[in-house]
Every structure is written in structure tokens, then in C-alpha cells.
Residue frames as qw, qx, qy, qz and C-alpha x, y, z in Angstrom:
[[0.092, 0.482, -0.654, -0.576, 20.84, 30.85, 24.04],
 [0.134, 0.124, 0.973, 0.139, 19.07, 27.50, 23.62],
 [0.282, 0.644, 0.588, -0.399, 15.66, 29.25, 23.86],
 [0.210, 0.699, -0.207, -0.652, 16.74, 31.68, 21.19],
 [0.022, 0.259, -0.860, -0.440, 17.84, 28.88, 18.86],
 [0.182, 0.340, 0.919, -0.084, 14.61, 27.01, 19.50],
 [0.276, 0.703, 0.339, -0.561, 12.50, 30.07, 18.80],
 [0.209, 0.594, -0.465, -0.622, 14.29, 30.68, 15.51],
 [0.047, -0.086, 0.961, 0.257, 14.07, 27.02, 14.52],
 [0.275, 0.463, 0.787, -0.303, 10.35, 26.98, 15.21],
 [0.357, 0.798, 0.208, -0.440, 9.77, 29.89, 12.79],
 [0.205, -0.465, 0.620, 0.598, 12.47, 29.09, 10.23],
 [0.761, 0.541, 0.191, -0.302, 11.37, 28.75, 6.58],
 [0.668, -0.101, 0.553, 0.488, 13.33, 26.84, 3.97],
 [0.221, 0.647, -0.211, -0.699, 14.17, 29.16, 1.04],
 [0.742, 0.365, 0.552, 0.109, 13.10, 27.93, -2.40],
 [0.243, -0.338, 0.421, 0.806, 15.14, 28.99, -5.41],
 [0.418, 0.381, -0.189, -0.803, 13.67, 30.06, -8.73],
 [0.284, 0.083, -0.897, -0.329, 13.36, 26.49, -9.92],
 [0.112, -0.334, -0.897, 0.266, 10.79, 25.89, -7.20],
 [0.220, 0.169, 0.109, -0.955, 8.65, 28.96, -8.03],
 [0.298, 0.374, 0.874, -0.080, 5.16, 27.53, -8.16],
 [0.309, 0.689, 0.182, -0.630, 3.86, 30.66, -9.82],
 [0.276, 0.567, -0.549, -0.548, 5.55, 29.67, -13.10],
 [0.125, -0.058, 0.986, 0.095, 4.44, 26.03, -13.05],
 [0.553, -0.102, -0.424, -0.710, 1.36, 24.71, -14.80],
 [0.729, -0.230, 0.415, -0.493, -1.17, 22.59, -12.95],
 [0.497, 0.306, -0.799, -0.143, -0.16, 18.93, -13.06],
 [0.827, -0.372, 0.034, -0.421, -2.28, 16.33, -11.27],
 [0.937, 0.047, -0.291, 0.190, 0.34, 13.61, -11.54],
 [0.370, 0.459, -0.426, 0.686, 3.02, 15.91, -10.12],
 [0.457, -0.519, 0.242, -0.680, 0.77, 16.70, -7.16],
 [0.956, -0.208, -0.101, -0.180, 0.28, 12.98, -6.51],
 [0.773, 0.253, -0.374, 0.446, 4.06, 12.41, -6.62],
 [0.040, 0.533, -0.379, 0.755, 4.62, 15.25, -4.16],
 [0.727, -0.436, 0.111, -0.519, 2.03, 13.75, -1.82],
 [0.959, -0.011, -0.267, 0.100, 3.90, 10.42, -1.99],
 [0.484, 0.406, -0.431, 0.644, 7.12, 12.15, -0.91],
 [0.267, -0.507, 0.301, -0.762, 5.35, 13.77, 2.04],
 [0.858, -0.302, -0.298, -0.289, 3.87, 10.46, 3.25],
 [0.789, 0.005, -0.464, 0.404, 7.17, 9.42, 4.84],
 [0.078, 0.541, -0.289, 0.786, 7.29, 12.54, 7.00],
 [0.143, -0.107, -0.794, 0.581, 6.59, 12.72, 10.72],
 [0.262, -0.673, -0.628, -0.291, 3.08, 13.05, 12.11],
 [0.086, 0.391, -0.278, 0.873, 3.02, 16.44, 13.80],
 [0.652, -0.492, -0.150, -0.558, -0.14, 15.45, 15.65],
 [0.914, -0.292, -0.257, 0.117, 1.95, 12.87, 17.53],
 [0.560, 0.275, -0.290, 0.726, 4.83, 15.23, 18.26],
 [0.438, -0.857, -0.269, -0.032, 4.78, 16.90, 21.67],
 [0.545, 0.315, -0.225, 0.744, 7.50, 19.56, 22.02],
 [0.422, -0.854, -0.290, 0.090, 7.67, 21.41, 25.33],
 [0.435, 0.575, -0.193, 0.666, 9.84, 24.49, 25.57],
 [0.583, -0.577, -0.417, 0.392, 11.04, 25.05, 29.10],
 [0.369, -0.421, -0.076, 0.825, 11.54, 28.63, 30.27],
 [0.169, 0.446, 0.494, 0.727, 9.53, 30.21, 27.46],
 [0.239, -0.785, -0.280, -0.498, 8.28, 33.61, 28.60],
 [0.697, -0.657, -0.174, 0.230, 10.35, 33.43, 31.83],
 [0.281, -0.852, 0.298, 0.328, 13.75, 34.81, 32.74],
 [0.509, 0.713, -0.447, -0.180, 16.58, 34.78, 30.19],
 [0.061, 0.482, -0.864, 0.131, 18.71, 32.24, 32.06],
 [0.712, -0.162, -0.606, -0.316, 15.76, 29.94, 32.87],
 [0.337, -0.012, -0.749, 0.570, 16.45, 30.18, 36.67],
 [0.364, -0.723, -0.558, -0.183, 13.56, 30.50, 39.08],
 [0.003, 0.665, -0.253, 0.702, 13.85, 33.77, 41.12],
 [0.432, -0.106, -0.775, 0.449, 14.66, 33.01, 44.76],
 [0.145, -0.076, 0.304, -0.939, 12.61, 35.93, 46.01],
 [0.642, -0.139, -0.304, -0.690, 9.36, 34.12, 45.14],
 [0.790, -0.165, -0.590, 0.009, 10.10, 31.17, 47.49],
 [0.421, -0.739, 0.299, -0.434, 10.13, 31.29, 51.26],
 [0.840, -0.405, 0.360, -0.033, 12.65, 29.16, 53.15],
 [0.037, 0.668, -0.687, -0.285, 16.12, 27.98, 52.10],
 [0.425, -0.059, 0.902, 0.034, 15.24, 24.27, 51.99],
 [0.572, 0.611, 0.503, -0.214, 12.20, 24.87, 49.81],
 [0.298, 0.854, -0.253, -0.343, 14.24, 27.11, 47.53],
 [0.155, -0.516, 0.811, 0.228, 17.01, 24.54, 47.11],
 [0.463, 0.145, 0.874, -0.002, 14.74, 21.55, 46.35],
 [0.504, 0.727, 0.367, -0.288, 12.41, 23.49, 44.04],
 [0.238, 0.825, -0.370, -0.354, 15.17, 25.06, 41.98],
 [0.241, -0.371, 0.874, 0.201, 17.04, 21.73, 41.62],
 [0.496, 0.329, 0.802, -0.052, 13.96, 19.81, 40.46],
 [0.433, 0.818, 0.179, -0.333, 12.93, 22.61, 38.12],
 [0.090, 0.736, -0.565, -0.363, 16.38, 22.78, 36.51],
 [0.338, -0.142, 0.919, 0.144, 16.47, 18.99, 36.04],
 [0.506, 0.551, 0.645, -0.158, 13.00, 18.96, 34.46],
 [0.317, 0.863, -0.073, -0.386, 13.93, 21.90, 32.24],
 [0.082, -0.564, 0.746, 0.344, 17.10, 20.19, 30.99],
 [0.424, 0.134, 0.894, 0.053, 15.17, 16.99, 30.18],
 [0.453, 0.731, 0.432, -0.272, 12.50, 18.94, 28.36],
 [0.195, 0.830, -0.326, -0.408, 15.04, 20.89, 26.36],
 [0.263, -0.339, 0.859, 0.278, 16.84, 17.68, 25.40],
 [0.467, 0.403, 0.787, -0.016, 13.66, 16.16, 24.02],
 [0.352, 0.855, 0.184, -0.333, 12.78, 19.36, 22.17],
 [0.018, 0.727, -0.547, -0.414, 16.21, 19.68, 20.58],
 [0.367, -0.096, 0.903, 0.204, 16.16, 16.03, 19.50],
 [0.455, 0.584, 0.668, -0.070, 12.77, 16.36, 17.83],
 [0.241, 0.891, -0.054, -0.382, 13.69, 19.64, 16.19],
 [0.156, -0.535, 0.731, 0.394, 16.80, 17.98, 14.79],
 [0.421, 0.211, 0.874, 0.120, 14.67, 15.16, 13.40],
 [0.383, 0.801, 0.394, -0.238, 12.27, 17.68, 11.83],
 [0.048, 0.812, -0.363, -0.454, 15.22, 19.52, 10.30],
 [0.257, -0.267, 0.860, 0.351, 16.61, 16.35, 8.68],
 [0.420, 0.462, 0.781, -0.001, 13.19, 15.30, 7.39],
 [0.286, 0.876, 0.178, -0.345, 12.50, 18.75, 5.95],
 [0.063, -0.681, 0.564, 0.463, 15.92, 18.86, 4.29],
 [0.322, -0.026, 0.909, 0.263, 15.42, 15.44, 2.70],
 [0.386, 0.652, 0.638, -0.139, 11.89, 16.32, 1.54],
 [0.169, 0.864, -0.096, -0.465, 13.13, 19.55, 0.00],
 [0.139, -0.475, 0.745, 0.448, 15.85, 17.75, -1.94],
 [0.343, 0.220, 0.902, 0.140, 13.47, 15.05, -3.22],
 [0.332, 0.784, 0.441, -0.283, 10.85, 17.61, -4.24],
 [0.075, 0.793, -0.338, -0.501, 13.45, 19.65, -6.08],
 [0.210, -0.252, 0.870, 0.367, 14.71, 16.53, -7.88],
 [0.385, 0.453, 0.802, -0.048, 11.18, 15.48, -8.80],
 [0.299, 0.859, 0.179, -0.376, 10.35, 18.87, -10.29],
 [0.033, -0.666, 0.570, 0.481, 13.65, 18.95, -12.19],
 [0.300, -0.002, 0.919, 0.255, 12.97, 15.52, -13.70],
 [0.381, 0.625, 0.654, -0.191, 9.40, 16.40, -14.60],
 [0.301, 0.912, 0.047, -0.276, 10.45, 19.51, -16.54],
 [0.851, 0.448, 0.014, 0.275, 13.52, 17.95, -18.12],
 [0.090, 0.892, -0.334, 0.290, 16.14, 19.91, -16.20],
 [0.470, -0.575, 0.643, -0.188, 17.49, 17.03, -14.10],
 [0.485, 0.299, -0.802, -0.178, 18.96, 13.60, -14.76],
 [0.795, -0.285, 0.301, -0.442, 17.58, 10.37, -13.33],
 [0.203, -0.329, 0.919, 0.076, 18.90, 6.84, -12.88],
 [0.772, 0.243, -0.133, -0.571, 17.20, 4.53, -15.38],
 [0.329, -0.182, 0.925, 0.048, 17.03, 0.73, -15.35],
 [0.497, 0.204, -0.399, -0.743, 15.24, 0.02, -18.62],
 [0.424, -0.018, -0.895, -0.133, 14.86, -3.72, -18.07],
 [0.107, -0.273, -0.794, 0.533, 13.39, -3.36, -14.59],
 [0.292, 0.303, 0.146, -0.895, 11.08, -0.50, -15.55],
 [0.498, 0.108, -0.616, -0.600, 9.73, -2.62, -18.41],
 [0.361, -0.157, -0.912, 0.118, 9.06, -5.51, -16.00],
 [0.037, 0.295, 0.569, -0.767, 7.33, -3.16, -13.55],
 [0.410, 0.237, -0.165, -0.865, 5.10, -1.77, -16.29],
 [0.485, -0.003, -0.806, -0.339, 4.20, -5.31, -17.41],
 [0.209, -0.225, -0.852, 0.423, 3.28, -6.19, -13.81],
 [0.208, 0.309, 0.322, -0.871, 1.01, -3.16, -13.44],
 [0.501, 0.182, -0.436, -0.725, -0.70, -3.93, -16.73],
 [0.419, -0.057, -0.904, -0.059, -1.11, -7.59, -15.73],
 [0.036, -0.246, -0.722, 0.646, -2.63, -6.57, -12.39],
 [0.388, 0.261, 0.025, -0.883, -5.20, -4.36, -14.15],
 [0.554, 0.114, -0.650, -0.508, -6.20, -7.22, -16.46],
 [0.352, -0.119, -0.905, 0.207, -6.44, -9.74, -13.62],
 [0.148, 0.228, 0.497, -0.824, -8.56, -7.29, -11.63],
 [0.534, 0.188, -0.257, -0.783, -10.96, -7.24, -14.58],
 [0.519, 0.011, -0.840, -0.157, -11.03, -11.06, -14.63],
 [0.149, -0.159, -0.797, 0.563, -11.77, -11.03, -10.90],
 [0.336, 0.212, 0.200, -0.896, -14.59, -8.51, -11.33],
 [0.607, 0.141, -0.487, -0.611, -16.21, -10.55, -14.12],
 [0.434, -0.019, -0.896, 0.094, -15.82, -13.84, -12.21],
 [0.048, 0.191, 0.657, -0.728, -17.54, -12.29, -9.19],
 [0.492, 0.214, -0.062, -0.841, -20.36, -11.04, -11.41],
 [0.575, 0.092, -0.738, -0.340, -20.73, -14.54, -12.90],
 [0.241, -0.087, -0.881, 0.398, -20.86, -16.05, -9.41],
 [0.242, 0.207, 0.412, -0.854, -23.54, -13.60, -8.32],
 [0.587, 0.210, -0.290, -0.726, -25.73, -14.17, -11.38],
 [0.536, 0.081, -0.828, -0.144, -25.30, -17.94, -11.30],
 [0.058, -0.091, -0.805, 0.584, -26.13, -18.05, -7.59],
 [0.440, 0.228, 0.208, -0.843, -29.38, -16.19, -8.29],
 [0.620, 0.191, -0.557, -0.519, -30.19, -18.66, -11.09],
 [0.361, 0.017, -0.916, 0.175, -29.62, -21.65, -8.78],
 [0.151, 0.178, 0.629, -0.742, -31.91, -20.11, -6.16],
 [0.558, 0.247, -0.118, -0.783, -34.57, -19.56, -8.84],
 [0.559, 0.142, -0.773, -0.264, -34.25, -23.18, -9.98],
 [0.144, -0.056, -0.877, 0.454, -34.64, -24.34, -6.40],
 [0.349, 0.254, 0.387, -0.815, -37.81, -22.29, -5.94],
 [0.592, 0.265, -0.400, -0.648, -39.14, -23.43, -9.31],
 [0.407, 0.082, -0.910, -0.018, -38.56, -27.08, -8.42],
 [0.062, 0.174, 0.764, -0.618, -40.46, -26.67, -5.15],
 [0.471, 0.301, 0.079, -0.825, -43.34, -25.03, -6.99],
 [0.569, 0.209, -0.660, -0.443, -43.50, -27.83, -9.58],
 [0.252, -0.010, -0.937, 0.242, -43.46, -30.43, -6.80],
 [0.238, 0.239, 0.560, -0.757, -46.32, -28.69, -5.01],
 [0.567, 0.320, -0.176, -0.739, -48.40, -28.45, -8.20],
 [0.401, 0.167, -0.876, -0.207, -47.73, -32.11, -8.89],
 [0.040, -0.173, -0.888, 0.425, -49.57, -32.97, -5.67],
 [0.284, 0.445, 0.415, -0.741, -52.45, -30.61, -6.34],
 [0.556, 0.484, -0.254, -0.626, -53.00, -31.29, -10.04],
 [0.736, -0.061, 0.674, -0.036, -53.75, -34.99, -10.60],
 [0.751, 0.619, 0.226, -0.042, -54.24, -34.54, -14.34],
 [0.463, 0.800, -0.310, 0.224, -50.69, -33.06, -14.70],
 [0.733, -0.633, 0.247, 0.018, -48.98, -34.95, -11.88],
 [0.880, 0.038, 0.245, 0.406, -46.43, -36.69, -14.10],
 [0.463, 0.708, 0.083, 0.526, -45.51, -33.58, -16.11],
 [0.255, -0.891, 0.177, -0.330, -45.04, -31.42, -13.02],
 [0.851, -0.458, 0.237, 0.094, -43.12, -34.25, -11.35],
 [0.815, 0.293, 0.134, 0.481, -40.64, -34.58, -14.24],
 [0.239, 0.793, -0.040, 0.558, -39.95, -30.88, -14.24],
 [0.543, -0.798, 0.167, -0.201, -39.56, -30.77, -10.47],
 [0.901, -0.245, 0.219, 0.283, -36.93, -33.53, -10.56],
 [0.650, 0.516, 0.105, 0.548, -35.10, -31.82, -13.42],
 [0.033, -0.877, 0.092, -0.471, -34.93, -28.50, -11.58],
 [0.720, -0.660, 0.210, -0.047, -33.74, -30.15, -8.38],
 [0.888, 0.029, 0.193, 0.416, -30.97, -31.95, -10.31],
 [0.420, 0.691, 0.044, 0.586, -29.94, -28.71, -12.02],
 [0.349, -0.874, 0.113, -0.318, -29.95, -26.97, -8.65],
 [0.856, -0.441, 0.207, 0.172, -27.69, -29.64, -7.14],
 [0.764, 0.261, 0.180, 0.562, -25.23, -29.45, -10.05],
 [0.148, 0.850, 0.048, 0.504, -25.37, -25.66, -9.90],
 [0.560, -0.806, 0.161, -0.101, -24.37, -25.66, -6.25],
 [0.872, -0.169, 0.244, 0.389, -21.45, -27.93, -7.10],
 [0.546, 0.559, 0.163, 0.602, -20.35, -25.58, -9.88],
 [0.184, -0.927, 0.010, -0.328, -20.67, -22.63, -7.50],
 [0.769, -0.580, 0.182, 0.197, -18.17, -24.33, -5.19],
 [0.756, 0.142, 0.262, 0.582, -15.67, -24.54, -8.05],
 [0.254, 0.761, 0.165, 0.573, -16.21, -20.92, -9.14],
 [0.456, -0.882, 0.020, -0.119, -15.92, -19.66, -5.56],
 [0.807, -0.363, 0.226, 0.407, -12.56, -21.42, -5.25],
 [0.581, 0.443, 0.273, 0.626, -11.45, -19.85, -8.54],
 [0.042, -0.893, -0.118, -0.431, -12.49, -16.36, -7.36],
 [0.648, -0.753, 0.083, 0.077, -10.79, -16.78, -3.98],
 [0.798, -0.124, 0.248, 0.535, -7.49, -17.85, -5.57],
 [0.407, 0.602, 0.234, 0.646, -7.48, -14.98, -8.09],
 [0.284, -0.917, -0.090, -0.266, -8.30, -12.52, -5.31],
 [0.746, -0.578, 0.152, 0.294, -5.31, -13.73, -3.26],
 [0.705, 0.170, 0.285, 0.627, -3.01, -13.49, -6.28],
 [0.224, 0.716, 0.241, 0.616, -4.11, -9.97, -7.23],
 [0.301, -0.854, -0.045, -0.421, -4.76, -8.24, -3.91],
 [0.736, -0.643, 0.192, 0.090, -2.09, -9.90, -1.78],
 [0.810, -0.079, 0.310, 0.491, 0.77, -11.35, -3.83],
 [0.453, 0.578, 0.257, 0.628, 0.87, -8.71, -6.58],
 [0.207, -0.930, -0.098, -0.287, 0.09, -5.89, -4.15],
 [0.725, -0.610, 0.142, 0.286, 2.98, -6.91, -1.90],
 [0.685, 0.116, 0.305, 0.651, 5.37, -6.75, -4.86],
 [0.187, 0.765, 0.261, 0.559, 4.00, -3.34, -5.90],
 [0.468, -0.883, -0.040, 0.000, 4.54, -2.04, -2.36],
 [0.728, -0.360, 0.260, 0.522, 8.21, -3.00, -2.59],
 [0.498, 0.459, 0.365, 0.639, 8.35, -1.32, -6.01],
 [0.097, -0.932, -0.186, -0.296, 7.03, 1.94, -4.52],
 [0.623, -0.724, 0.148, 0.256, 9.75, 1.80, -1.87],
 [0.706, 0.012, 0.373, 0.602, 12.31, 1.20, -4.63],
 [0.303, 0.711, 0.328, 0.543, 11.06, 4.18, -6.65],
 [0.322, -0.942, -0.040, -0.088, 11.24, 6.46, -3.59],
 [0.716, -0.491, 0.271, 0.416, 14.79, 5.24, -2.90],
 [0.608, 0.345, 0.376, 0.607, 15.72, 5.94, -6.52],
 [0.055, 0.900, 0.208, 0.380, 14.42, 9.51, -6.19],
 [0.531, -0.832, 0.119, 0.112, 16.39, 10.09, -2.97],
 [0.769, -0.162, 0.339, 0.516, 19.54, 8.61, -4.53],
 [0.461, 0.559, 0.330, 0.605, 19.29, 10.88, -7.58],
 [0.179, -0.957, -0.126, -0.191, 18.60, 13.92, -5.36],
 [0.594, -0.722, 0.254, 0.249, 21.79, 13.41, -3.35],
 [0.726, 0.102, 0.404, 0.547, 23.75, 12.48, -6.46],
 [0.286, 0.790, 0.265, 0.474, 22.73, 15.74, -8.15],
 [0.369, -0.928, 0.038, -0.029, 23.65, 17.66, -4.98],
 [0.728, -0.421, 0.339, 0.422, 27.12, 16.07, -4.97],
 [0.606, 0.413, 0.386, 0.560, 27.62, 16.85, -8.66],
 [0.050, 0.936, 0.158, 0.311, 26.79, 20.51, -8.08],
 [0.530, -0.814, 0.193, 0.136, 29.27, 20.74, -5.22],
 [0.771, -0.126, 0.392, 0.486, 32.03, 19.09, -7.26],
 [0.466, 0.617, 0.327, 0.543, 31.60, 21.69, -10.00],
 [0.188, -0.969, -0.086, -0.134, 32.00, 24.57, -7.50],
 [0.151, 0.778, -0.504, 0.343, 35.09, 26.08, -5.83],
 [0.838, -0.104, -0.500, 0.193, 37.33, 23.91, -3.64],
 [0.058, -0.632, 0.426, -0.645, 37.77, 25.98, -0.50],
 [0.052, 0.136, -0.883, 0.445, 37.78, 24.57, 3.05],
 [0.514, 0.148, 0.435, -0.724, 34.05, 25.09, 3.61],
 [0.731, 0.342, -0.292, -0.514, 33.11, 23.50, 0.26],
 [0.416, 0.308, -0.855, 0.041, 35.38, 20.51, 0.86],
 [0.199, -0.020, 0.800, -0.565, 33.62, 19.84, 4.17],
 [0.655, 0.293, 0.196, -0.668, 30.26, 20.00, 2.43],
 [0.625, 0.399, -0.590, -0.321, 31.53, 17.66, -0.30],
 [0.148, 0.205, -0.932, 0.260, 32.64, 15.10, 2.29],
 [0.411, 0.154, 0.634, -0.637, 29.21, 15.21, 3.96],
 [0.679, 0.405, -0.111, -0.601, 27.47, 14.95, 0.58],
 [0.451, 0.365, -0.801, -0.146, 29.59, 11.94, -0.37],
 [0.110, -0.049, 0.900, -0.418, 28.59, 10.15, 2.82],
 [0.563, 0.330, 0.395, -0.647, 24.90, 10.76, 2.12],
 [0.582, 0.475, -0.455, -0.478, 25.41, 9.71, -1.50],
 [0.270, 0.253, -0.929, 0.028, 26.87, 6.33, -0.47],
 [0.298, 0.105, 0.769, -0.555, 24.15, 5.73, 2.12],
 [0.625, 0.433, 0.206, -0.616, 21.34, 6.32, -0.37],
 [0.493, 0.456, -0.651, -0.353, 23.11, 4.39, -3.14],
 [0.044, 0.127, -0.972, 0.192, 23.31, 1.32, -0.89],
 [0.438, 0.292, 0.602, -0.601, 19.61, 1.69, -0.02],
 [0.597, 0.510, -0.184, -0.591, 18.70, 2.03, -3.70],
 [0.390, 0.379, -0.818, -0.188, 20.74, -1.02, -4.75],
 [0.153, -0.012, 0.917, -0.367, 19.34, -3.12, -1.89],
 [0.542, 0.400, 0.432, -0.600, 15.73, -2.33, -2.85],
 [0.542, 0.514, -0.446, -0.493, 16.47, -2.90, -6.53],
 [0.180, 0.234, -0.955, 0.012, 17.73, -6.36, -5.63],
 [0.324, 0.191, 0.771, -0.514, 14.57, -6.99, -3.56],
 [0.594, 0.487, 0.057, -0.638, 12.35, -5.96, -6.46],
 [0.418, 0.440, -0.722, -0.331, 14.25, -8.23, -8.88],
 [0.011, 0.068, -0.977, 0.199, 13.79, -11.23, -6.59],
 [0.407, 0.334, 0.604, -0.598, 10.09, -10.52, -5.94],
 [0.560, 0.497, -0.231, -0.621, 9.35, -10.06, -9.64],
 [0.311, 0.313, -0.878, -0.183, 10.96, -13.41, -10.38],
 [0.065, 0.106, 0.937, -0.326, 9.08, -15.32, -7.70],
 [0.463, 0.401, 0.318, -0.724, 5.82, -13.53, -8.53],
 [0.530, 0.413, -0.493, -0.552, 6.02, -14.65, -12.15],
 [0.248, 0.134, -0.959, 0.003, 6.66, -18.25, -11.12],
 [0.184, 0.234, 0.780, -0.550, 3.82, -18.20, -8.60],
 [0.492, 0.411, 0.028, -0.767, 1.43, -16.57, -11.07],
 [0.488, 0.295, -0.706, -0.420, 2.03, -19.26, -13.70],
 [0.145, -0.001, -0.966, 0.214, 1.60, -22.06, -11.15],
 [0.273, 0.317, 0.600, -0.682, -1.61, -20.62, -9.66],
 [0.518, 0.432, -0.110, -0.730, -3.25, -19.72, -12.97],
 [0.344, 0.215, -0.863, -0.301, -2.43, -23.09, -14.53],
 [0.037, -0.183, -0.933, 0.308, -4.33, -24.83, -11.75],
 [0.278, 0.437, 0.449, -0.728, -7.23, -22.38, -11.60],
 [0.448, 0.399, -0.365, -0.712, -7.83, -22.21, -15.35],
 [0.287, 0.065, -0.939, -0.176, -7.86, -26.01, -15.55],
 [0.067, 0.306, 0.812, -0.493, -10.37, -26.14, -12.70],
 [0.354, 0.452, 0.139, -0.807, -12.58, -23.48, -14.29],
 [0.416, 0.305, -0.625, -0.585, -12.59, -25.21, -17.67],
 [0.224, -0.035, -0.974, -0.006, -13.30, -28.72, -16.34],
 [0.127, 0.349, 0.710, -0.598, -16.08, -27.56, -14.00],
 [0.407, 0.448, -0.022, -0.796, -17.88, -25.42, -16.60],
 [0.388, 0.247, -0.753, -0.471, -17.60, -28.13, -19.27],
 [0.131, -0.128, -0.971, 0.155, -18.92, -30.85, -16.97],
 [0.239, 0.387, 0.534, -0.713, -21.85, -28.73, -15.79],
 [0.488, 0.467, -0.123, -0.727, -23.12, -27.73, -19.23],
 [0.379, 0.211, -0.845, -0.313, -22.56, -31.28, -20.52],
 [0.788, -0.317, -0.056, -0.525, -24.81, -32.52, -17.73],
 [0.745, 0.136, -0.615, 0.221, -22.07, -34.82, -16.45],
 [0.562, -0.760, 0.068, -0.320, -22.70, -34.80, -12.72],
 [0.931, -0.265, 0.019, 0.251, -20.10, -37.46, -12.00],
 [0.641, 0.357, -0.018, 0.679, -17.31, -35.57, -13.79],
 [0.108, -0.794, 0.018, -0.598, -18.31, -32.33, -12.05],
 [0.741, -0.653, 0.084, -0.131, -18.04, -33.93, -8.62],
 [0.904, -0.024, 0.037, 0.425, -14.76, -35.59, -9.60],
 [0.385, 0.656, -0.046, 0.647, -13.36, -32.18, -10.59],
 [0.389, -0.804, 0.139, -0.428, -14.00, -30.81, -7.11],
 [0.903, -0.400, 0.126, 0.096, -12.33, -33.84, -5.53],
 [0.786, 0.356, -0.001, 0.506, -9.34, -33.45, -7.85],
 [0.227, 0.608, -0.154, 0.745, -8.71, -29.92, -6.60],
 [0.385, -0.232, -0.697, 0.558, -9.61, -30.69, -2.95],
 [0.222, -0.284, -0.046, -0.932, -12.58, -28.32, -2.93],
 [0.038, -0.289, -0.872, 0.392, -15.00, -28.78, -0.05],
 [0.162, -0.565, -0.559, -0.584, -18.65, -27.99, -0.63],
 [0.223, -0.322, 0.318, -0.863, -20.49, -25.59, 1.66],
 [0.102, 0.173, 0.917, -0.343, -22.73, -27.25, 4.24],
 [0.073, -0.541, -0.727, -0.416, -26.44, -27.52, 3.36],
 [0.236, -0.817, -0.483, 0.207, -28.52, -24.50, 4.28],
 [0.326, -0.405, 0.108, 0.847, -25.96, -21.88, 3.33],
 [0.391, 0.781, 0.457, -0.168, -27.70, -19.16, 1.36],
 [0.273, 0.933, -0.182, -0.146, -24.83, -17.19, -0.13],
 [0.842, 0.352, -0.231, 0.337, -21.52, -18.05, -1.83],
 [0.706, -0.449, -0.197, 0.510, -18.46, -17.75, 0.35],
 [0.414, 0.173, 0.083, 0.890, -16.99, -14.74, -1.47],
 [0.212, -0.684, -0.291, -0.635, -20.12, -12.71, -0.75],
 [0.686, -0.657, -0.300, 0.091, -19.80, -13.48, 2.95],
 [0.658, -0.199, -0.061, 0.724, -16.32, -11.96, 2.94],
 [0.205, 0.549, 0.230, 0.777, -17.46, -8.68, 1.43]]
């Protein structure tokens, strides 16, 4: 009987009602991306190893005694085979049950997603939180643009400093080989070396600015957005089970339906608690992210302004003081690339 159930379960297909008829749906790239997000939480079938004991053998799964010679051999072989078969069947049934629950949950979420997309289903809406989430995503896009431009500035400025260094060496060499222009070449060589030294100091400040913005955007903001994705998935599951409970409550109240309503209510409460817990987590992370963003950007923008102003004003002392103020350590002599390039 167990083999029969397992065989049917292995080939069972979940029926899709008319609302899920893909033939009547238009192509929607965003809907496909949402469906892929729902499927991400599913099990990895490549890591699932289901062994079906007794498949293709006798109906009862008992080894025929006629194929074994000797009573002792028959007794030990049949006992070990039956124990191994029971263990295997237990593992198979457990994994099939897990697959069944996952498939059922995925079906409900997909149905709810399609209903929302085509305006046939209701969804839980938190207008204030959704507005904050949209602001965060827009802020992240803008900060990513700042980070890209700051990296481009660092790259170009590094190349300019290297050119100034080479130009200073060339002027110094010509100063030794051209007696009639020794003073002129010497002045220019000293100027380029001074500009190169100040440029390296400014590069230290810009590298620190880039590193801090990168941490804010790709770690702090990304961590909050990961929690937001979990919250949005929990919201979809909650609405799916809520809609299922509403449909059952509008139907007949016989014994079978009442049992299904009780089970649906349990699932509804479980997913509501998960949704409310993640909503609370998102609220807290959004609050702390905003406070951290203001604190970090206040410091970094002040650093960027003071360093750039001091460099182009030719104030070497103020430029060095700016780095000391923000506890920025210069790279050791001989380093050929800015630190952010080494991390790429």
C-alpha cells in the first residue's frame, strides 16, 4: 500500500483552475521575476535523495525464501532487509510530505500573486511603510551613483598624480643635463613633486570617503533590503492564507468544511504572526538605517569638502590636518594603486 501511495505521489500533478490558465495571460516580465522569487524558497531537488524500497519487487516487499539456502541465512537476511526497507520508506515518506507542503504553499502564493496582479485579489497594504521602503530604494540608487562617480574621480586623480610624479622626475633629469635651463627645470620639478605629495594626501581622503560610502550602500542598506524582501514574501503568504480562509467561510458549513476551516485558521494565525514580526523588524531597521546614514554622511561630506578645498587652495598644512582629524592613515610609500582598486 505504501509503495502504491508513493508511486502516485511521485506522479501527482497539482490541478490549476481557470484563474491560473497561462494561455490567457499576457507576457509580463515583472510577474515572471516575482514568480521566480517565490520559487527560490523551495527545496533543492538536486540535494534530495529518495530511495523507494521494494520497487519492482513483490507486492508485500518480503524477500522470497526460496532464493536463499539455509535457515540461518534466511532469517538474518530477511530481518536486515526488512529493517533497511522500513528506514528507507520512512525517509522517503518524510521528504515526500515536505515536498507536498512546499508545493501547496507555492501554489497558494502564486495564485495570490496572479490575483493581485490582475486586480482580482485583495492585499494587505501598509501605506506608511511602503512609502519608506520606496524612499530607501530610491536613496540607494542615488548613493550608488555617488559611489560610481567617486570611484571614477579617484581613478582619474590617481592617474594625474602618477603623471605629475613622472613629469617631476623628467624635469629634474633635464635640470642636470641642461645647464642653461637648470633653474627653470628645477623650479618645475619641485612644483610637480609638491603637487604629487599633496595629491597622494588627497587620494587618502577620497579613498576613505569611497570606502565608507561603499559600506553604507552595499552592506548596511543591502542588509535592510534583504529583510524587506523577507517581509514582502511573508505578506504574500499571509494574504494567500487569508484569502483561502475567506473563501472557506463563505462556503457551506458541513463537517468536512468545518475541519478545513479550523486548519485554515491555524495556518492564518501562523502566517499573520510571521508577517507582523517581520514588519516590526523592518520598522526597526529602517529607523536605525536612517540614523546611521545621517551620521556617516555628515562625517564623510565634511571630510570630502575640507580635503578638496585644502588641496586646490594649495594649503598643505590644512590638508594634512584634515586627515589627522578623521584618523586617516596614509598608504606606505611605494604603493602604486589606491586601496579601493586593490579590493576590486
